[in-house]
N, C-alpha and C positions, 0 to 999 in steps of 0.2 A: 504493500500500500504506500502510495506517495503522499507525503505530508508537506505542508508549507513550513519552512524554517524561518524565513524572513520575507515580509512583504516589502521588498526593496524598491519596487516601482522603477527599476532600472530601464532606461531606454534600450541599452545593449549590454546586459549583464554577460560576463565572460570570464574565462581564465581562472576557475576555482583551484585553490591549492590549500591543502591542510597542513598546519604546523603542529606536529605531535608534541613538541616541547611546550608550547604555549596553549595547546588544546584549543586552537581557533582556526577559522576558515578565512582566507583572503580571497577576494574576487574583485573584478573591475567593472565599472560602467564606462565603456569605451567612449560613448558620445559625450558624456559629461566630464571626462577626464578625472574620474574618481577611483580611488582604491579603498575598498571597504574591508574592515576587520570585524568578524563576527565571532563572539563567544557564545556558542549555542546553549551551554549549560546555564550561563548567567543571563542570557538574553540581551547581552550588551553589544553595542555597535559603535565603532569609531570609523570616521571617514577622513581620508587624506586627499589633498588636491595634488594631482600629478603634474599640473602645469600645462598639460596638453592632452590630446587623446592618448589613451593608454590601452594597449591590446592585451597585455599579460603581465603577471608578476611571478617572481620565483624567490624561494628562500635562499639565504646565503650562509656561509660558515661564520660570518662576522655578525650576524643577527639583524641586519637590515634587509631590504628587498632590492632585487634587481628588476627593472621594469623595461618592457618594450614600449616606449613612448612613440609619439607620432613619427619622428624622424630617425629614431635610433634607440640606443640603450642608455639607461640612466639608473641611479641608485636613489632609494627613498629611505631616509633616516626615520625610523619608527618612533623615536623619542621626540624629535623636534619637527618632523614633517618636511625637513629640508630635502630638496631634490638636487642631485648633482649629476651632470652629464658624464657619460662614459665615452660614447662614440656615436657619431652621426653616420648613418648608412643610406638614408634616403635624401637625395639631392633635389628631388622634385616633389615636395610635400603637397602641392596642389593636385598631384596626380595619384599619389600612393601614400599609404600610411602603414606603420607596423601593426601586426595582428597577433595571432596566437603564438605561444612559446612554451618551452620547457627545458629543464636541465638534464643532461645525460649523467651516467653514473661516474664519469671522470670529472664532473664539476664544470662542464662547459655549457653555456646557455645558448639555446637555439631559438630563433624567432624569425618569422617571415613577414612579407608585406602583402598588402591587398591593393589591387588596381581599381580605382574608382570607376573607370570606364569598362571594367571587366575584360580588358585585353590582356594578353599574356606578357606583361611588362614587369611583373613583380618578381620577387626572389625569396630564397630562404638563406638565412645568415647564421653563422656560428660565432659567438663571442667567447674567446678563450680567457682563462683566468688572468692572464697578463694584460688583457685589454685589447688584444688584436682581434679584428673582425675578418672572417673569411666568408666569401660568397660561395655557398654550397650547391645552389640550384637556381637556374634562371628559367624564363619562359613560364612563370607561374601567374595565375590570375588572382586566386584568393588563398594564400597560404594559411592553413588552418591546423587541425589537431595533429599532434605527433607524440610518440612515446616509443619505448624500447622494450624488447623482451627481457626477461629476468637474467638471461645469460649475456646480455649486451651484444648479441650477434645480429639482431635484426632491428631496424627502425621502421615503425609504421608512420605513414604520412598521408595527409589529405590536402589536396588542392580542390576546394569545393566545386569549382566549375567543371571539373573532369567527371564528377559523379562516380568517384571510385575511392577505394581505400587501397593505398599502395604500400609495398614493402621494399626496403633496401637492405642489402647486406651492409653491416656496420662494422667498422674497424674501431674497437674501443680505444686502442692505443693511439692511433693517429687522428681519430674523429672523422675518418673518410667514409663516404657512402658510395655504393655501386650497385649494379644489377637491379635497377628499378623494375618492378612488375606489379600488376594489379591483382590483389587477392579477392577483392569484392567489386563487382560492377553493380552499382546501386539501382534497383528498380525505380522507375519514375514515381510510383505512388508512395515511396518511402520518404520523399522530401530530399533535402540536400545534406550531405554529410558535413558535420561541423567539428566540434572539439571531440577529443577521445582520451581514454585512459586504458591502461592494461592492468588487469588484476593479477593476483599472486598465482593463479592457475594458468595464466597466459591468455585469458579471454580478453577480447578487444571491445570495449564499451564505447559506442558512438552516439552522440546527440544528433538528431535529425531536424535541421532548420526547416520549418514549414511542414514537418511530418508529424509533429505532436508525439514523439516517442524517443526513447533511448533504447538502442539495440545492442546485444552482445553477440559477437562473432567469434568463432573458433579460429585458430591460426590458419586452418585450411580454407577459410572463407565461409564456412557453414554458419547460417543464422542459428543461434542457440536459443535466444529468448528476446522478448520485447516487453518494455515497460511503457505503458501508455501514460501520457502526461495530461494534466488539466489545462495546459496551454499549448498553442500550436508551434511555438518557436523556442524549444530548448536549444541551448547553445553549446554547453560543455558539461563535463562531469569529472568528479574525482572522489576517491575514497577517503574517509576520515573517521573520526570518533576514536574512543580509547582502544578499540579492537580493530580499527580500520575496516569495519564491515558496513559502515554507513556510506551510501552513495549520495553525494551532494550534486545537485544539478542546477545550473544557472539558466536563465531564460531572458527573452527580450520582448519589449513592447513596440519597438521602433517600426516594424512593418505594418502595424495594425492601424486601421482608420478609427474614427470616433465610435462608430457603431460596434466594431469588433472589439474595441477596448472595453466597451460596456458589457459585452458578452464574455470577455476574458479579464475580469478584474484582477486576477493574480498574475497576469503577464508581467514579466520583469522581476518576478520573485525568485527566491532560492528555495529549492525543494530537497527532500531527503527520503530515501527508502532503504530497506534492508534486503538486498537481493539474494543473500545466502552464500556469498563468496567474500573473500577478503582481498583488500587492496594492498598496495605496497607504499612504504614511506616515500615522500617526495625527495628527490635528489636536491642537494644544495650547491649553489654556485660557489666555487672555490676562489674567486677573485676578491 
């Protein structure tokens, strides 16, 4: 059963990540440039201003957050709210912005861009702990969900406009990717694949934008189960809670007109369910 955790009223809620040390959930509202910190047990919420659109956040070894902001990477000091730029990767912010991101098990932060005109001019980037940025993939339209298998040998990736879930061979030592292939071709009635997370058993959980559901796929691409949502535009998901068995799901209100917003009053909220499998702790950026 899916329950509402926070009536966030986010225009474009995204990028949830669970901090097991602080027992809290971070997520972003891209359109409003906000980073939210939710303590589900206490029902407490703190909001930070990212200074621009923000597509994703990730935990770090030093206790702050690394962010994929409109034009690149930045850090957010959680005590003061101060934002410090790390690197600029997008030289044409009127055409593209940073979107979803995640950290690999070697402590490198990955995030990609979204092209506003939906043309294949975006890219996927890797920020190394030393601050150097590498362009890992070009010809992207909407860089979205990504995560890795537990052994670090495969990276899953979504470019939403391709309507596919892809896999790459991953070199954990070098951070290189190769041998791209599609493991799922998404049926039209599923909606568009958005954010994803991989559970402890290797299952791939994908939020379907416009599809009103989160679905779990097996590594061979077989559809394993479907979680129906009370909103049409779930955006991403992550596991959290003390046992990492709570699946947190963000959503968006942005695509909805006035009448549809009235029919979906919880759009933009953060939801939770217990799907019966365990997640994995989020990796931390080592920079």
